N, C-alpha and C positions, 0 to 999 in steps of 0.2 A: 513429467507433469506438464511442462510447457510445450506448446506446439511451435513456438518461435523463441529463439534465444540468441541474442547478438550482443557481444561486448563492444560497445561503441568506443570506449576508451578504458584504460585500466581501472577496474573496480566499478564500472558503470554499465549496466546491462539493460537492454530492451527485451522485455519478456511478454509473451502473449499466452494466456492460459484460458481454456474454455471453462466457464463457470461450473459445468458438470463435473470436471475433474476435481473440484474442491467441494463437491457434494451439494452444490446450489443449482436449483432448476431455473433456467432462464425462461421466464414466462411469456416472452414475446411470441406472437403468432408467426407462423412461417411466412405468410404473405406480408407481414410488417417489414420484412427485410427488403428495403428499397434502395436503389443506388442514388447517388447524387444526381440531381436533374442535369440532363445534357446541356441546357443553356448555360449553366455555370462553367461547363467545360468547353464552351464554344462549339458544340456539336462535333467534338472530336473524341477520339479514343484517348484515354489517359496514357500519357507517355511515361517513360522511365523516370524522368526528372520530377514530374508531378507526383508519381507514386513514391519516390524517395523523399520528397518534401513532406508529404502528409503521413508517411510511414505505412501506407496501405493503398490498394487500388481504390480510389474514391468512387468507382462505378459499381461496387458491390458492397453489401453490408457484411462485415466480418463479425461473427459471433464470439470470437476469442476476445477476452478482456485484456486490454493493453496495460502494462505496468512498466514503471522505471524502478529498477532495484540498484541501489548503489551502496558501496562499502565506504566507510570512513574510519580513519584512525591510523596510527603509526604502521607504516609498511604496506598499507592498502588504500586505494582510493585517495580522497582528498583530506589530508591530515589537517590543513589549516581550517577547513570548513567544520570538521569535527571539533577542533579546539574552540572555534568561535561559538558554535552552538551549545557547548557544554561548559564554557568558562564560568558562568555564574549560577550553576545548578547545584548549589550547596545543599539545598533541601532534598534533592534527589539522592545525593550521596549519603546524607544522614539516614534516609529511609532504607536504602540498599545496604548500607554498611561498607561500601567500597566506592572508589572513583572509577566510573566507566572509562575504558580506553578505546573502545571500538563501537561502531554502530552500523546497522544495515537499514537504510531507508527503503521502504516499500511504498510506492506512490502509484495510485490509480491514475490513468490518463483520461478518465471519464468521471462524471459526478452523479450518476444515478444510484438509487438504493442498492442495486445489485453490485455496483462497483465498491461501495463501502463494505458490503458483506464479503465480497471476494478478496478485498485488500486485507481485511482482518484475518480471514482464513488462510490466505497465502502467507501472511506474516507468521501465523501460528505454525504452519508447515515448515517455514524457514527455521523457526525457533526449535522445532522438533529435531532438526539436524544440527544446528550450531549452538543451541542453548541461549542463554541471556535472559533479560527481563524486558518485557514489552513496555515501551514508554509511549503512551497514547495521548495525543492532544484531545482535550474535551471541548465540547461546545458549551456555551453558557447554560448553566443549570443542570449539567449532566453528572456532576459529582455525586449526587444522591443516588442516581441510577446505577452507577458503576461501583458503588460501595458494597453492594450485596453479593454479586457473583463470586464463586470460588476462585481462588488464585490471585486475588487482589493483594498486592504488597503494601500499597498506600496511595494517598492522593497528595500531590505536591503543587507547587507554583500557584498558590491561592486558588485551588480547585480547578486549574486548567490542565492538569496532567494526572493521568492514572498510571500506576506501575503495577505490572502483574505478569502472570505466566501465560503460556500458550492456552492453558485451560481457561484462564480468565477471558481471553479473546473469544474463544469458542462459545463460552457461556453468555458473554455480553451480546453476541450476534443474535442470540435467541430472544433478547429482550425487545418488546415492541418499541421502546424509546431509543433503540440503538441508532446512532449516527456517528460516523467516525471522522475525526480531523486527520491528522498525520499520525502514523504509527511507525515505530522503529524498535527492533531488538537492540538493546545496549548490553555490552559485556565489559 
């Protein structure tokens, strides 16, 4: 699925996925794809250091959607970060009926509507492989929007977190009020 996959450190992956591979049409016009202006680059060709710094050649538009995917929990990734993020999530545990031990964060490196959709769909694809429950951060007022789709397990954290299945994420994306905060499968 990914056109670029690089493990930066144990459990931390830099991934690029074309939106079309997730079933999303990128609606930009072909001529919209413009490079960074040369004056920003000092009329020079991007060198390897600049490309490494920004993660892509800044002189061309890359239609792949960039993501950071990282694993957390005992034996993989950052154990202390997982513990800190989940230390006070008793309501989540009560809804799920178990205490999560691992998580996979899927974060878009952009903030357009298409990035929110592709993040949800990439997370659903990850969940199809590893299982788990999606823990999605909600924006203010979204709890009533996410209460309806299939696959919702519950709403927690004073209506700031929705818990659900991969089916929930796919259904929520279809809602006109869809907007994603952070999402992670927890197990």
